[in-house]
N, C-alpha and C positions, 0 to 999 in steps of 0.2 A: 283382344282389347275390345271393350264394349263401346259402341258409338251410338248416340242418339241423333237422329237427323230430322230436320223440319224443312219442308219445301215451301218456298214462297213463289207461287206461280203468278206472274203478272199477265193475266189473260185479258185480251182486248175483245169485247163482244161486238159482233157485227149486227147492226140494226137496219131494218128496212124503212124506218121513219126518219125524217129529217129533224134537226134541232139546231141550236145556235152553233156557230163555227167553233167557239171555245170548247163546248162540251163534246163535240164529235171529233175534233182534231187536236185538242190540247190536253186531253186527260187519258189516263189509263185505268182500266178496271183491274183490281187485284183479287187473287184467290190464294189464300194461305192453306197449304196442305201439310200434314204431319205424317211422318213415317219413322221407323226405328230399325235397328239391326240387332240380331241375337246377341246375348251376352250372359254373364254369370248371375245376374239378378233374376229372381223369380218373377218380379213385376216392378215397374216404376210408374207410380200414379202421379199425374200432374193435374192440379186444380186450375184449369185455365179460365180466367175471367174476361180478359179482353186483349186485343192486339192493336197496336198503333204503329204508324209509319211516319217518320220525319223526313221531309224533303226540303230542298231549297226554294221550291216554287210556291209553297203555301203553308209552311210550318207543319205541325203534327196533325195527322189525320187518324181518327179512331175508326177502325174497320168494323164491319158488322160481324161480330164474332159469334161462334157457336159455343157458348160457355159450357163447361162440364168437367168432370173428372175423367181423364184419358189414361188408360194403361198403354204406355208407349210400346210395350211388347205385343200388343194386339196388331201392330202395324209393322210387321217384319216381312222380309223376303219380297220386296216390291209392293206391298200393300200400303196404301196411305189413306188419309181422310181429310176432307175439307173442314177447316176450323174457322175461316173468316173470309169475307169478301168486302170490297169497297172500291173507292175511286181516288186517284191521286193526280194532280196536275202534272203535266210533263215537265221535267226538269232533272233533278238528281235525288235519288234516295240515299240518305245519309245514315239512317238508324232504324232498326226494327225493335219494338219494345213489347215484350210479352208480360202481361200483368197476371200474376198468379194469386189464387186465394190461399187460405190456411190449410186446406185438406190435401197436402202432398205427402206421399209416403213411398217407401221402398221395401220390398219383400226380399229377405235374404234367408236362405235355408228354411223357408216356410214361416219365418217370423216377420211380422210387419213392424216397421219402425217409422215414426214420423220423420218427414224430410223437411227440416226447417229451411225457409227461404225468406228471411226478414227483409232483405233489400229488394227482392222480387215483389213482395207484397206492397211495399211502399212506393217504389219508383219503377218497378218492372225489370225484367231481364233485358238489359240494353245490349243490342248486337250491332256493332258498327259496320256499315257497308258504304260503298262509294260507287253506286251504279247510276250512270246517266241514262235517262229514259228518252226514247224517240217516239213520237206519236205514231201509232199504228203498229208498233213492234211489241211482241209479247216477250216477257223475260221470266226466267226461273232463278230463284235464289235458294240455295241449299245451305242451311245452317247446320253445321256438323259439330255436335257435342262429343267430347271425349269423356265418357262417364268415369273412367279410371281416375281422372283428375277433377271431374265436375261433382261427383258424389263423394263426399269426404266423411269418413268415420272418425268421430271425435274420441277423445281419450276415455270418456265415460260411456262409450258404446252407442251414442246417438249418431245420427247422420245429418249432414247439411249439404244443401245444393249451392255450389260455388262454380257457376258455369265457366268452363274453358272450351272455347269453340273457335271455328273459323267459318267464314261465309264464302261459298263458291257461287259466283254470279255468271250467268250466261243468257244470251238471247235465244229464244226457241222458235220464233216466227219472224216473218218480214211483213211488208205491206205494199200496197199499190196506191199511188195517188196521181192526180191529173187535173186538167181543166177542160171545161166544155164551153164553147161559144155558140151563139151569142149568150151573154150573161142573162140569167133569168130562165133559161131553158131547163125544165125539170127532166132529168134523165136518170133512169135506173141503171146502175153499173154492176155487172155480174162477172166474176172471174170463175172459170170452171176448169177442173182437172180431174180426169178419171171419174166423171159423174158427180163430183162433190163441188158445190158452188158456194161462193161468198159474195154477198151483195150489199150495196149501199145506194144512196141517192146523192145527187149534186146539191150543193148549198146555194144560197142566193147569189153568191159571187161566181158561180160556175165551177167551183172546186169540189173534188170528191176524194175520199180516202177509204180504201178497203183495209180494215184492220185485222191483225192476227191471222195472216195468211201463211200457211206452212210453205216451206221451200218447194219449188217445182216450176214447171213451165206451163203457163196458163193461157187460155183463150179468154179475152175480155170482150164482152158484148155490152154496148151502150144503147139502151132502148129509150128513145124520147117519146113524148106524147104524140098521138096520132094528129096529123097525117105524116109526120116525119118518119123516115125509115131507120131501122136500127143499123148500127155500124159495128164491125168486129175488128179486133186487134189480136193477131196470132203471135205465138212464141214470146209471151211476156214472161221473162225470167224473174222469179222471186227468190232471193237469197236470205238466209237467216241473219237477222240483225240489220237488214238493209231495207230502205224504202225505195222502191222502184218507181220512177217518175215517167209517165207516158207523155208523148207529144200531145199538144193541144188538139182536141177534136172539135171540128166545126161542122154544124148542121145547117 
């Protein structure tokens, strides 16, 4: 059975510069990746124009897509490609919408057939999901198409795309948050495990959030401005899908 798979990776980028609390702790950066699995078709070409995500926190958000014609069979055996990025306010993702252009086709036994997708061109391929997002946690959404049912051969020998799919949702990282006093103290917060570090800075209210941190046991170092001395917190456990909250650190 042929299966077409698209990865929606909700990646949270860690920045060393401060910004408003809403943008650093209330939104998630998205990366949409596409992959495929081997099957009976010689090629399946998808004319991707744009990608949009609908959530309950801010309506539909159009991502920054990488439009083009993709042969899904180029992305098999664990290979994938990034097709869109963007930002979504924390809340719940309810729908992914893939907008396709007119140049879709399928190659069967060396013959290329147009792959009609009238509904996809007008309103997009609508994929229903119900994934709650937590600030600082990265997520992966795997959209799994069954091509045996999704690509339909018509009675006149033409082919049409009528997606039959399921969405597999999972968290792929956790996060670390906490508070520093006194309020207004600028502190660089760095979590390190096996030589790999994730950093952020405190906000005006003393709060910080380290986003997109893989599961593991970290050492967190809080470095304030001179002449205050750094402080270290050991054995900080980060679990997938969980935000670990540290006790308030006072300088």
